[in-house]
N, C-alpha and C positions, 0 to 999 in steps of 0.2 A: 833432187825430189824438189817438186812444185810447193811442196807447204813451206820449205825453204827460202822462197825468193819472197813470203810475205813477213815485213818486219814489225808488228804490232806488239805495242810493249803490254808486256803480259802484268796482271794481279801480283802483288808480291815483288814484282822485279826489285823496285829501290831495295825491300829488306835484303836481295838476295846480293845485289851490286855492293851491298855495304857492307853485309859480312865475308865479302871476296877482298873488300881492300883492307878492313881492319882488324882481321878475326885471321890469328896462325894457324884456327883449326882447318881441316879438311872441308869445304864447302862441298855436301854433297846433293844433287837433284835428281829424287826418284816421281816416275811416273808412268802410264801406260804407255805401251807404242803408241805411236801419230800424235803426241799433242804437244809437240815443236818444240822439245829437248833441246835436238841440234840449232834451232833455229834462236832458242834463247840464249845458249853457249856462243852464240855468234854474235848476237845483240851485245852480250856483254864481254866480248872481246874486243868490238870497235867501240864502245864505253871507257874503257880499258884505254884503249889507244888516244880517244878523239877527246875526252873527258877529263880523265887523271894525266895525261901526256905519259902513258908508259910507252917505253921505246918498241915499236911492234915485234924488232927482234927476240925482244925479252917476253913476248908472248907464243905459247906451242900449244898446238891442238893436233890431239890423236883422235880419230874415230876406230876403235876397235873392231868394226863390221869391214873397214879395209884393209886387206890383208899384209898390207906394207905395212900401215899403220902399227897391226897387233903384231908383226915380226920385230919391230923396232921397240914394242914394249914388255912382251910379253917373259924377258930375261930380268929378274928382279936386279940382279946384280951390275948387270949392264944397265940398266934402265937407271938405276941407282949412280952409277957413273955417270953416264950423259947428263943427269941433272947438276950432277958434281959440278963436271966442267963447264955447262952452263950459267952456272949461279956462282959463280968466285969473286966477280967484282960487283953485282947488283941483284938484287932480289928478282926470282923472275914466274911467271904464271903459266900453268902448266895445265890446260883443259883435257879431260880424257872424254871423251863418249860411249856410250855401250861399256861402260868401265868392267863389267860384269863378266866380258870376255874372259880374263886374265884364268890361270888354275888359282882355284884356294886366293878370291879377291881380299876375304879381309884380312888377312895372314901377310900375303904382299903390298897393300896400301900402309899397313900398320906396320910394314920393316921401311917402306919409303920415309912414311911421315917419324918416326923414330930414329933415322939418320941423321935428322938433323940440320938440314939443308935449309940454303935460304931459297925456299921454294914454296908457292902457292897453290894445293892440289884444288881442282875443281871437277868432282866426277860427276857423271850421268850415270844413270842406270835403269832400264826399262823395269815393269814390275815382275823382276824374278825375284821369287822366292828365296833363291840359293843366296842371290848376294842379299837381299835385305837383311838374312839372317844371320848371315858371316860378319856383314858389316856394324851390323849394330851390338854383337857379340867381342869383334877382333877391334873395333874401334871407338870402344867403348870411352867417354873423356878425349876422342880428338876428331871429333867430328860433329855438324850439324845436317841436319836433314831435311831436306827442303819438297814438300810434292807441288809437283806442277801437274793441273788436272785438265781436263778440255777447257775450250773456252766458255769463261763465264757468261752469264746474260752481258753484262756490262758490257765484256769484251767483244761480244757478238754484233751488242749496238755500236760501237766504236767502228769494227768494219763496215758496217750498213750506211752509216749517218754518223759521224762524227759531231755535227753539230748537236742531233739528237742526244748526245752523249750528256750533255753541260745541262739539257732540260731536265733529263732523267735524273741525275743527280742531286737536283735540288727537293726541297720537299712541298715547294710550290705546285700547284695545282695545272696541269696540262693543258694546253690549247686544243681545240678538236683535232685539228689537223693533225699535229704530234701523238696525242692520242690515236689516231687511226692509225698512221705510221708504226708506231711503238708495237701494237694489238698486232700489225702484220709481223712484224717479226718476231713477237713471242709465240705467236701461234706457230710459224716455221719451226722457231726452236725447241718448242713442247715437242712435236713430234718428229725431228731429225736429230735434236743434239746438239751439242759441242764441238766434237772431234773438228779438228781445225780444216780439215781437207773438204768435210761434209759441209761446214760454214761457206766455206770459198766456192764451192760446186754451187752452180745453179740448176743442172738438169738432175730431176728426183732418178734418173735409172744410174748416173754417175755416182748419186751419193750414197745411194743403197750397195755399188759394187765397193766403193771404199769401205762403207760398214762391212759387208763381207768379208773384204781383206783384213780388216782388223780381226771379225771374231776369226777368220780361220787361221790367221797367225798367232794371235793372241790369246784366243781361248783355248783353239783347237790343242795346239802347238804347244805354246808354253805351259798352260794349266793341265791339260790332260797328259802331257810328257812329264811335266814336275809329280805328278800323282802316280803315273806310271799305270792308268786306266784301261783295262782291255776293252770292254764295252761302253766306248763312245757314247753307242744310244741312248744307254740309261743315265749317262752322266749330262748328255745334250738335253733329255728329258727332264732333270732336275732344274735345270737354270732355265728353262722354257717355263717349268713350273712356277718358279721364284719369280720369274718377268710377270707372270699373271696375278701376282698375288702381292704387289707392292703394296704400302700402308697397310697391309694386313698381317695379323700375330701368326707368326711363324708355329707353324704344328710338325712337329717331326715326324708322329705319328703317323698322318694323314699322306705325307709326302713319302712316308716310306713304304705304304700299302701302294699306291700309286704306280713310285717306280720300282719298285719292287727291292727295293736296296735298302738294308739295315741301316737303322738310325746313328749308330756310331759313324759308319760311311757318311750320312749325309749332312750329319755334323763337321766333319773334317772335310768335304766341298765347301762349305758355307763359309769355315773358317781360310781357306785358300781363296775362295773369289774374294773375300772380304780384303785380305791381305794382297790383292792383284788388283785392288780399287775396281772391281768389278761391281760392288754391291758392299752394302753396308747394314749391318745389324743393329738397332735402335735398341737401345733400354730404356724400360720402362722408369719413370719416377715416384717413389713413395714415400709416406711415413707411418702408413699404418698398413702393416702386412695383412690385417683380418679383412679389412677393406678394400685394397688396392691389388692391382694386377703388379707381381714383383719380381716375374721368371720368365713369361712369354716377353718375345721381340720381336718388333718391326723387322721387315726389311725393305729397305729402298734401295734402286739401280743409282749408280753415279753418273749414268749418263742416259737420256732418255732414248735417242736414236738407238744405241746399241738394246737398249732392252727393248723397245719397238721391231729391230730388227731379228728378233729371238723369234719375236711372236709374227711377223712376217704381216705384220701392221702399217702401212705409212697413209691413212685416211686422212685426210685435213680434219685439224682439232675442232673443229663446230660441226663434224659431221660422224664423231667419237661418242663409242657406249662409256668411253674408259675415261674421260674428260677429268672427273672428280680423282681419280687416281693417279694422270699425268701432273695435272696442277698442282696438288701434295706432292707429288715423287720429287718438282721442279722447286717447290720452295723449300723442301728438306734440304737437294742440291745446294740451294742460295743460304740458307743457315750453314750448313756445312762447312761450305768454304771460309765463311765468317769464323767460324769457332774457335781456327787455329792462333788468327791475329787478333782476335778480341778474346782471347784466354777462357771463353766458355763450355759447357758441357750442353749436350743435347741431348734431351729425353721425349718420351709421349707420357700420357696420364690418362689411365682406363681404369675404372673402378670397377667390381665385382657385378655392380648393380646396373653398369653398362652405360654410366657416365664418363665420356670420354675427350681429350683435349688433344688436337693434333702432335703440336712440339712444344716443349717447355725448355726454355732456355736458362739454363743453371749459371751463374757466374756469382761466385761465392754465396754470399747471404741472400744476393738478388734473383729472383726469379720472375719470368717472363712468360705468359703461356701465350701460345700461337695456335689460331684455329684459322682454317680454311675452308674455302666455299666458292665453288663458283658461278652460282647466284644469287644475287642479293640482292633486294631491289629499296630496303628500308633500312637504314644503323639498327638493327638487330641483334643484340648478346646471344650466341647460342645457349642452349642449354646445358652443353659440353661445361663449357666456358665459366656459364654462371653458376656452375656447382664447386669448380675449380676455386673462382674468385672468392665465393662464400666459405671457401675451408681455407687457403693460405691467403687470403688479403693481399696479393700482390698489386704493387705501386701503380704498373702498365701493365696491360693485353694487347694483343694484336688480332685482327681479324681481315686476315687476307681474301678480296674476293675479287673474281675474274669482270665482274659487273663493272670496277673502276671504280664503287663507291667511295668516295672521301668523307669524313664523317670523326666525330668523336663523342663518347657518350660515358656514363659512367655508371657505376655501379660499386654502393658504398665508398667508399676511400680511393677505389682502381679508376684509370683511367684508360679505357680501350677506342685504341685509333684505327679506324676503318680504311684501307690504303688499297689498292692495285698490287698485283703479284710483282710486275715490276720494279715497285717502290722499296722491296723489300730492304733491303740493305742499307737504305736509308736513316730505318728507323733503329738497325742492329749499333751499338757503340757500348 
Protein backbone atom coordinates (compact mmCIF):
# COMPACT_ATOMS: atom_id res chain seq x y z
CA UNK A 1 0.00 0.00 0.00
CA UNK A 2 1.19 3.52 -0.79
CA UNK A 3 0.28 4.58 2.75
CA UNK A 4 3.02 2.37 4.13
CA UNK A 5 5.72 4.24 2.15
CA UNK A 6 5.17 7.49 4.04
CA UNK A 7 6.96 7.64 7.37
CA UNK A 8 5.75 10.53 9.48
CA UNK A 9 6.24 10.58 13.22
CA UNK A 10 2.79 10.34 14.77
CA UNK A 11 1.39 12.21 17.74
CA UNK A 12 1.89 10.01 20.80
CA UNK A 13 4.48 7.83 19.09
CA UNK A 14 7.10 8.49 21.78
CA UNK A 15 4.73 7.31 24.52
CA UNK A 16 3.98 4.12 22.61
CA UNK A 17 7.70 3.52 22.07
CA UNK A 18 8.48 4.01 25.75
CA UNK A 19 5.72 1.61 26.77
CA UNK A 20 7.01 -0.90 24.26
CA UNK A 21 10.55 -0.86 25.64
CA UNK A 22 9.87 -0.36 29.38
CA UNK A 23 6.67 -2.27 30.21
CA UNK A 24 5.99 -6.00 30.16
CA UNK A 25 2.24 -5.63 29.57
CA UNK A 26 0.94 -5.95 26.02
CA UNK A 27 1.02 -2.79 23.91
CA UNK A 28 -2.28 -2.56 22.00
CA UNK A 29 -2.81 0.00 19.21
CA UNK A 30 -6.41 0.43 18.07
CA UNK A 31 -7.94 2.64 15.44
CA UNK A 32 -10.05 2.76 12.30
CA UNK A 33 -8.94 1.17 9.07
CA UNK A 34 -6.39 3.07 6.99
CA UNK A 35 -5.10 5.42 9.68
CA UNK A 36 -1.52 4.14 9.43
CA UNK A 37 -1.27 1.40 12.06
CA UNK A 38 0.93 -0.78 9.83
CA UNK A 39 3.21 2.17 9.07
CA UNK A 40 3.52 2.90 12.78
CA UNK A 41 4.47 -0.71 13.55
CA UNK A 42 7.23 -0.58 10.96
CA UNK A 43 8.49 2.70 12.41
CA UNK A 44 8.57 1.15 15.89
CA UNK A 45 10.41 -1.91 14.57
CA UNK A 46 12.99 0.31 12.88
CA UNK A 47 13.32 2.34 16.10
CA UNK A 48 14.02 -0.82 18.11
CA UNK A 49 16.77 -1.91 15.73
CA UNK A 50 18.43 1.45 15.04
CA UNK A 51 17.88 3.40 18.26
CA UNK A 52 17.65 0.65 20.89
CA UNK A 53 20.22 -1.64 19.29
CA UNK A 54 17.88 -4.65 19.30
CA UNK A 55 19.08 -7.40 16.96
CA UNK A 56 16.77 -7.49 13.94
CA UNK A 57 16.56 -11.28 14.34
CA UNK A 58 14.81 -10.68 17.68
CA UNK A 59 12.04 -8.60 16.10
CA UNK A 60 9.15 -10.50 14.51
CA UNK A 61 6.26 -9.18 12.44
CA UNK A 62 3.03 -10.97 11.54
CA UNK A 63 0.28 -9.44 9.43
CA UNK A 64 -2.82 -11.57 9.89
CA UNK A 65 -4.31 -10.20 6.68
CA UNK A 66 -1.66 -12.35 4.98
CA UNK A 67 -2.68 -16.00 4.89
CA UNK A 68 0.85 -17.31 5.48
CA UNK A 69 1.24 -15.19 8.61
CA UNK A 70 -2.24 -16.11 9.82
CA UNK A 71 -1.41 -19.80 9.38
CA UNK A 72 1.72 -19.33 11.51
CA UNK A 73 -0.18 -17.64 14.35
CA UNK A 74 -3.68 -19.14 14.39
CA UNK A 75 -2.89 -22.16 16.62
CA UNK A 76 -2.18 -20.87 20.11
CA UNK A 77 -0.14 -23.85 21.28
CA UNK A 78 2.09 -23.81 18.21
CA UNK A 79 2.48 -20.06 18.43
CA UNK A 80 3.53 -20.25 22.10
CA UNK A 81 6.02 -23.01 21.26
CA UNK A 82 7.44 -20.88 18.46
CA UNK A 83 7.86 -17.89 20.79
CA UNK A 84 9.39 -20.09 23.48
CA UNK A 85 11.99 -21.47 21.06
CA UNK A 86 13.00 -17.99 19.91
CA UNK A 87 13.19 -16.39 23.36
CA UNK A 88 15.36 -18.90 25.21
CA UNK A 89 18.45 -16.67 25.31
CA UNK A 90 17.12 -13.13 24.84
CA UNK A 91 13.97 -11.06 24.86
CA UNK A 92 12.08 -10.90 21.59
CA UNK A 93 9.60 -8.34 20.26
CA UNK A 94 6.56 -9.70 18.45
CA UNK A 95 4.36 -7.38 16.39
CA UNK A 96 0.97 -8.76 15.34
CA UNK A 97 -0.89 -6.58 12.84
CA UNK A 98 -4.68 -7.05 12.53
CA UNK A 99 -4.48 -9.15 15.68
CA UNK A 100 -8.26 -9.57 15.84
CA UNK A 101 -8.13 -12.14 13.03
CA UNK A 102 -7.36 -15.07 15.38
CA UNK A 103 -10.25 -16.97 16.92
CA UNK A 104 -11.34 -15.60 20.30
CA UNK A 105 -8.50 -13.02 20.43
CA UNK A 106 -8.90 -12.06 24.09
CA UNK A 107 -8.41 -15.61 25.33
CA UNK A 108 -5.74 -16.27 22.68
CA UNK A 109 -3.42 -13.42 23.71
CA UNK A 110 -4.15 -13.87 27.41
CA UNK A 111 -2.83 -17.42 27.08
CA UNK A 112 0.28 -16.17 25.29
CA UNK A 113 0.92 -13.48 27.90
CA UNK A 114 0.29 -15.81 30.84
CA UNK A 115 2.85 -18.29 29.49
CA UNK A 116 5.37 -15.89 31.06
CA UNK A 117 7.79 -15.94 28.16
CA UNK A 118 10.57 -13.45 27.56
CA UNK A 119 8.39 -11.85 24.91
CA UNK A 120 7.01 -8.35 24.37
CA UNK A 121 3.73 -8.42 22.43
CA UNK A 122 2.60 -5.46 20.33
CA UNK A 123 -0.86 -5.84 18.78
CA UNK A 124 -2.87 -3.70 16.39
CA UNK A 125 -6.52 -4.03 15.63
CA UNK A 126 -8.92 -2.24 13.36
CA UNK A 127 -12.03 -0.83 14.95
CA UNK A 128 -13.55 -4.21 15.55
CA UNK A 129 -16.14 -4.20 18.31
CA UNK A 130 -15.62 -7.90 18.87
CA UNK A 131 -11.86 -7.48 19.29
CA UNK A 132 -12.16 -4.43 21.53
CA UNK A 133 -14.72 -6.02 23.84
CA UNK A 134 -12.80 -9.27 24.11
CA UNK A 135 -9.39 -7.79 24.88
CA UNK A 136 -10.96 -5.39 27.35
CA UNK A 137 -12.36 -8.32 29.33
CA UNK A 138 -9.70 -11.00 28.92
CA UNK A 139 -6.59 -8.82 29.04
CA UNK A 140 -7.54 -6.80 32.11
CA UNK A 141 -4.31 -5.81 33.88
CA UNK A 142 -2.25 -7.25 31.04
CA UNK A 143 -2.39 -4.50 28.43
CA UNK A 144 -2.37 -0.79 27.74
CA UNK A 145 -4.44 0.51 24.86
CA UNK A 146 -3.29 3.36 22.62
CA UNK A 147 -5.63 4.85 20.01
CA UNK A 148 -4.41 5.92 16.58
CA UNK A 149 -6.60 8.44 14.78
CA UNK A 150 -6.44 9.99 11.31
CA UNK A 151 -3.72 12.64 10.95
CA UNK A 152 -4.16 15.57 13.31
CA UNK A 153 -3.90 19.05 11.81
CA UNK A 154 -0.35 19.44 13.11
CA UNK A 155 0.62 16.12 11.54
CA UNK A 156 -0.94 17.33 8.30
CA UNK A 157 1.07 20.57 8.46
CA UNK A 158 4.27 18.59 9.06
CA UNK A 159 3.62 16.74 5.79
CA UNK A 160 2.72 19.82 3.75
CA UNK A 161 5.36 22.18 5.14
CA UNK A 162 7.63 21.05 7.98
CA UNK A 163 9.12 24.52 8.44
CA UNK A 164 5.64 25.92 9.02
CA UNK A 165 5.09 23.42 11.84
CA UNK A 166 7.76 25.13 13.98
CA UNK A 167 6.01 28.46 13.58
CA UNK A 168 2.63 26.89 14.29
CA UNK A 169 3.67 25.34 17.61
CA UNK A 170 4.83 28.68 19.03
CA UNK A 171 2.46 31.10 20.76
CA UNK A 172 3.77 34.16 18.91
CA UNK A 173 1.85 35.65 15.98
CA UNK A 174 2.63 34.30 12.53
CA UNK A 175 3.84 36.44 9.61
CA UNK A 176 1.13 37.11 7.00
CA UNK A 177 2.79 34.80 4.46
CA UNK A 178 2.77 31.89 6.92
CA UNK A 179 -0.81 32.68 7.91
CA UNK A 180 -1.94 32.47 4.29
CA UNK A 181 -0.26 29.11 3.73
CA UNK A 182 -1.53 27.76 7.03
CA UNK A 183 -5.09 28.82 6.18
CA UNK A 184 -4.81 27.07 2.84
CA UNK A 185 -3.83 23.83 4.58
CA UNK A 186 -6.56 24.31 7.20
CA UNK A 187 -9.23 24.95 4.55
CA UNK A 188 -8.33 21.68 2.86
CA UNK A 189 -8.25 19.80 6.18
CA UNK A 190 -11.66 21.15 7.21
CA UNK A 191 -13.19 19.74 4.04
CA UNK A 192 -11.22 16.54 3.38
CA UNK A 193 -10.15 15.47 6.88
CA UNK A 194 -7.04 13.61 7.96
CA UNK A 195 -7.11 10.03 6.69
CA UNK A 196 -3.50 9.52 5.54
CA UNK A 197 -4.18 8.52 1.94
CA UNK A 198 -6.59 11.44 1.58
CA UNK A 199 -3.99 13.90 2.88
CA UNK A 200 -1.26 12.43 0.67
CA UNK A 201 -3.38 12.57 -2.48
CA UNK A 202 -3.76 15.91 -4.24
CA UNK A 203 -6.42 14.94 -6.80
CA UNK A 204 -9.98 15.56 -5.47
CA UNK A 205 -11.39 12.58 -7.39
CA UNK A 206 -8.78 10.29 -5.85
CA UNK A 207 -9.48 11.73 -2.40
CA UNK A 208 -13.18 10.97 -2.92
CA UNK A 209 -12.34 7.43 -4.05
CA UNK A 210 -10.23 6.83 -0.93
CA UNK A 211 -13.05 8.00 1.34
CA UNK A 212 -15.52 5.85 -0.61
CA UNK A 213 -13.28 2.82 0.00
CA UNK A 214 -12.97 3.64 3.71
CA UNK A 215 -16.73 4.00 3.99
CA UNK A 216 -17.53 0.76 2.16
CA UNK A 217 -14.93 -1.36 3.97
CA UNK A 218 -15.30 0.24 7.35
CA UNK A 219 -18.92 1.28 7.84
CA UNK A 220 -20.74 -0.94 5.34
CA UNK A 221 -18.72 -4.11 5.93
CA UNK A 222 -17.48 -3.89 9.52
CA UNK A 223 -20.29 -2.06 11.30
CA UNK A 224 -23.29 -3.25 9.30
CA UNK A 225 -21.85 -6.76 9.42
CA UNK A 226 -21.31 -6.62 13.18
CA UNK A 227 -24.82 -5.31 13.83
CA UNK A 228 -26.32 -7.81 11.35
CA UNK A 229 -28.39 -5.06 9.78
CA UNK A 230 -30.84 -6.22 7.13
CA UNK A 231 -32.04 -2.80 5.96
CA UNK A 232 -28.79 -1.02 5.00
CA UNK A 233 -30.62 1.98 3.59
CA UNK A 234 -32.17 2.88 6.96
CA UNK A 235 -28.82 2.59 8.71
CA UNK A 236 -27.15 4.74 6.06
CA UNK A 237 -29.95 7.28 6.36
CA UNK A 238 -29.35 7.42 10.12
CA UNK A 239 -25.59 7.99 9.72
CA UNK A 240 -26.16 10.69 7.09
CA UNK A 241 -28.69 12.40 9.34
CA UNK A 242 -26.17 12.41 12.20
CA UNK A 243 -23.53 13.80 9.83
CA UNK A 244 -25.84 16.72 9.05
CA UNK A 245 -26.32 17.43 12.78
CA UNK A 246 -22.74 17.79 14.05
CA UNK A 247 -22.59 20.17 16.99
CA UNK A 248 -26.32 19.84 17.64
CA UNK A 249 -28.22 18.15 20.44
CA UNK A 250 -29.14 14.58 19.51
CA UNK A 251 -32.89 14.06 19.46
CA UNK A 252 -33.57 10.32 19.31
CA UNK A 253 -37.29 10.87 18.84
CA UNK A 254 -36.76 13.08 15.81
CA UNK A 255 -34.26 10.65 14.26
CA UNK A 256 -36.65 7.77 14.94
CA UNK A 257 -39.48 9.57 13.16
CA UNK A 258 -37.39 10.47 10.11
CA UNK A 259 -35.71 7.06 9.70
CA UNK A 260 -38.63 4.89 10.89
CA UNK A 261 -36.29 3.07 13.28
CA UNK A 262 -37.15 2.62 16.95
CA UNK A 263 -35.25 4.70 19.51
CA UNK A 264 -33.61 1.69 21.11
CA UNK A 265 -32.07 0.60 17.81
CA UNK A 266 -30.87 4.14 17.06
CA UNK A 267 -29.26 4.29 20.49
CA UNK A 268 -27.45 1.05 19.70
CA UNK A 269 -26.32 2.43 16.35
CA UNK A 270 -24.91 5.49 18.12
CA UNK A 271 -23.00 3.35 20.63
CA UNK A 272 -21.49 1.21 17.89
CA UNK A 273 -20.52 4.22 15.75
CA UNK A 274 -18.82 5.71 18.81
CA UNK A 275 -16.98 2.52 19.73
CA UNK A 276 -15.69 2.23 16.17
CA UNK A 277 -14.28 5.77 16.07
CA UNK A 278 -16.78 7.18 13.56
CA UNK A 279 -18.37 9.72 15.90
CA UNK A 280 -18.48 10.80 19.53
CA UNK A 281 -21.36 11.74 21.79
CA UNK A 282 -20.41 14.72 23.93
CA UNK A 283 -22.08 14.94 27.32
CA UNK A 284 -23.15 18.24 28.96
CA UNK A 285 -21.40 19.96 31.86
CA UNK A 286 -23.73 20.90 34.70
CA UNK A 287 -23.93 21.72 38.39
CA UNK A 288 -27.56 22.81 38.51
CA UNK A 289 -29.98 20.27 36.97
CA UNK A 290 -32.86 22.72 37.28
CA UNK A 291 -31.19 25.35 35.12
CA UNK A 292 -28.78 23.41 32.88
CA UNK A 293 -29.10 20.68 30.24
CA UNK A 294 -28.12 17.38 31.87
CA UNK A 295 -29.20 14.58 29.53
CA UNK A 296 -29.07 15.47 25.84
CA UNK A 297 -25.76 14.90 24.11
CA UNK A 298 -24.15 16.49 21.08
CA UNK A 299 -22.67 14.47 18.26
CA UNK A 300 -19.35 15.08 16.50
CA UNK A 301 -17.55 13.12 13.79
CA UNK A 302 -13.92 12.12 14.28
CA UNK A 303 -13.03 13.00 10.69
CA UNK A 304 -14.44 15.85 8.61
CA UNK A 305 -13.70 14.08 5.33
CA UNK A 306 -15.77 11.03 6.20
CA UNK A 307 -18.57 13.30 7.41
CA UNK A 308 -18.54 15.29 4.16
CA UNK A 309 -18.42 12.09 2.11
CA UNK A 310 -21.65 10.98 3.76
CA UNK A 311 -23.27 14.27 2.74
CA UNK A 312 -21.65 14.22 -0.73
CA UNK A 313 -20.41 17.75 -0.21
CA UNK A 314 -16.77 18.66 -0.86
CA UNK A 315 -17.30 22.31 -1.70
CA UNK A 316 -14.39 24.55 -0.68
CA UNK A 317 -14.68 25.78 2.90
CA UNK A 318 -15.22 29.44 1.99
CA UNK A 319 -18.24 28.55 -0.19
CA UNK A 320 -20.05 26.36 2.31
CA UNK A 321 -23.15 27.12 4.33
CA UNK A 322 -22.01 24.74 7.11
CA UNK A 323 -18.71 26.52 7.85
CA UNK A 324 -19.59 26.98 11.52
CA UNK A 325 -20.44 23.31 12.03
CA UNK A 326 -17.27 22.12 10.26
CA UNK A 327 -15.04 24.48 12.24
CA UNK A 328 -16.66 23.43 15.53
CA UNK A 329 -16.24 19.78 14.57
CA UNK A 330 -12.54 20.42 13.86
CA UNK A 331 -12.01 22.08 17.25
CA UNK A 332 -13.73 19.11 18.87
CA UNK A 333 -11.28 16.76 17.11
CA UNK A 334 -8.28 18.78 18.29
CA UNK A 335 -9.52 18.92 21.89
CA UNK A 336 -10.55 15.27 21.91
CA UNK A 337 -7.11 14.21 20.67
CA UNK A 338 -5.48 16.23 23.49
CA UNK A 339 -7.80 14.92 26.19
CA UNK A 340 -6.08 11.54 26.64
CA UNK A 341 -2.54 12.86 27.06
CA UNK A 342 -3.60 15.82 29.18
CA UNK A 343 -6.07 13.86 31.32
CA UNK A 344 -9.12 16.05 30.94
CA UNK A 345 -12.78 15.47 30.20
CA UNK A 346 -14.59 17.32 27.45
CA UNK A 347 -18.17 18.61 27.68
CA UNK A 348 -20.45 21.33 26.35
CA UNK A 349 -22.57 23.70 28.42
CA UNK A 350 -26.11 24.84 27.80
CA UNK A 351 -28.81 26.31 30.02
CA UNK A 352 -32.51 25.71 29.61
CA UNK A 353 -32.79 29.40 28.74
CA UNK A 354 -30.49 28.90 25.73
CA UNK A 355 -27.12 30.23 26.94
CA UNK A 356 -24.41 27.96 25.51
CA UNK A 357 -20.65 27.38 25.34
CA UNK A 358 -19.34 25.00 22.69
CA UNK A 359 -16.80 23.13 24.85
CA UNK A 360 -15.85 22.86 28.50
CA UNK A 361 -12.45 21.38 29.39
CA UNK A 362 -12.69 19.78 32.83
CA UNK A 363 -9.33 18.93 34.37
CA UNK A 364 -9.83 18.08 38.02
CA UNK A 365 -11.13 21.25 39.67
CA UNK A 366 -9.96 23.41 36.76
CA UNK A 367 -12.48 24.26 34.05
CA UNK A 368 -11.81 26.13 30.80
CA UNK A 369 -14.66 27.20 28.48
CA UNK A 370 -13.98 27.24 24.72
CA UNK A 371 -16.18 29.14 22.27
CA UNK A 372 -15.84 28.76 18.47
CA UNK A 373 -16.69 31.49 15.93
CA UNK A 374 -16.17 31.59 12.17
CA UNK A 375 -16.15 35.40 12.03
CA UNK A 376 -14.92 37.77 14.72
CA UNK A 377 -13.73 41.31 13.93
CA UNK A 378 -13.19 42.63 17.45
CA UNK A 379 -12.21 40.86 20.69
CA UNK A 380 -15.72 40.69 22.11
CA UNK A 381 -16.61 37.87 24.51
CA UNK A 382 -19.76 36.05 23.34
CA UNK A 383 -22.91 36.24 25.47
CA UNK A 384 -22.86 32.49 26.16
CA UNK A 385 -19.26 32.63 27.34
CA UNK A 386 -20.08 35.68 29.49
CA UNK A 387 -22.91 33.72 31.15
CA UNK A 388 -20.60 30.80 31.91
CA UNK A 389 -17.83 33.03 33.26
CA UNK A 390 -20.23 34.90 35.56
CA UNK A 391 -21.57 31.62 36.92
CA UNK A 392 -18.38 29.54 37.26
CA UNK A 393 -15.56 32.16 37.34
CA UNK A 394 -12.88 30.08 35.55
CA UNK A 395 -9.31 31.40 35.49
CA UNK A 396 -9.16 31.27 31.68
CA UNK A 397 -11.37 31.02 28.63
CA UNK A 398 -10.74 30.64 24.89
CA UNK A 399 -12.44 32.28 21.90
CA UNK A 400 -11.35 30.37 18.80
CA UNK A 401 -12.07 32.31 15.62
CA UNK A 402 -11.47 31.63 11.93
CA UNK A 403 -10.78 35.33 11.39
CA UNK A 404 -7.41 34.74 13.06
CA UNK A 405 -7.95 37.48 15.62
CA UNK A 406 -5.29 37.28 18.34
CA UNK A 407 -5.98 39.25 21.51
CA UNK A 408 -6.79 39.06 25.22
CA UNK A 409 -9.76 40.31 27.20
CA UNK A 410 -10.86 40.02 30.80
CA UNK A 411 -14.21 39.58 32.47
CA UNK A 412 -14.01 39.75 36.24
CA UNK A 413 -11.02 37.58 37.16
CA UNK A 414 -11.19 35.51 33.96
CA UNK A 415 -8.67 36.05 31.17
CA UNK A 416 -9.98 35.17 27.70
CA UNK A 417 -7.56 34.44 24.86
CA UNK A 418 -8.67 35.02 21.26
CA UNK A 419 -6.84 32.69 18.86
CA UNK A 420 -6.93 31.08 15.44
CA UNK A 421 -8.14 27.45 15.08
CA UNK A 422 -4.66 26.27 14.08
CA UNK A 423 -3.27 27.37 17.44
CA UNK A 424 -5.77 25.60 19.72
CA UNK A 425 -3.35 22.85 20.82
CA UNK A 426 -0.82 25.41 22.00
CA UNK A 427 -3.25 26.62 24.67
CA UNK A 428 -4.12 23.18 26.05
CA UNK A 429 -1.88 22.01 28.89
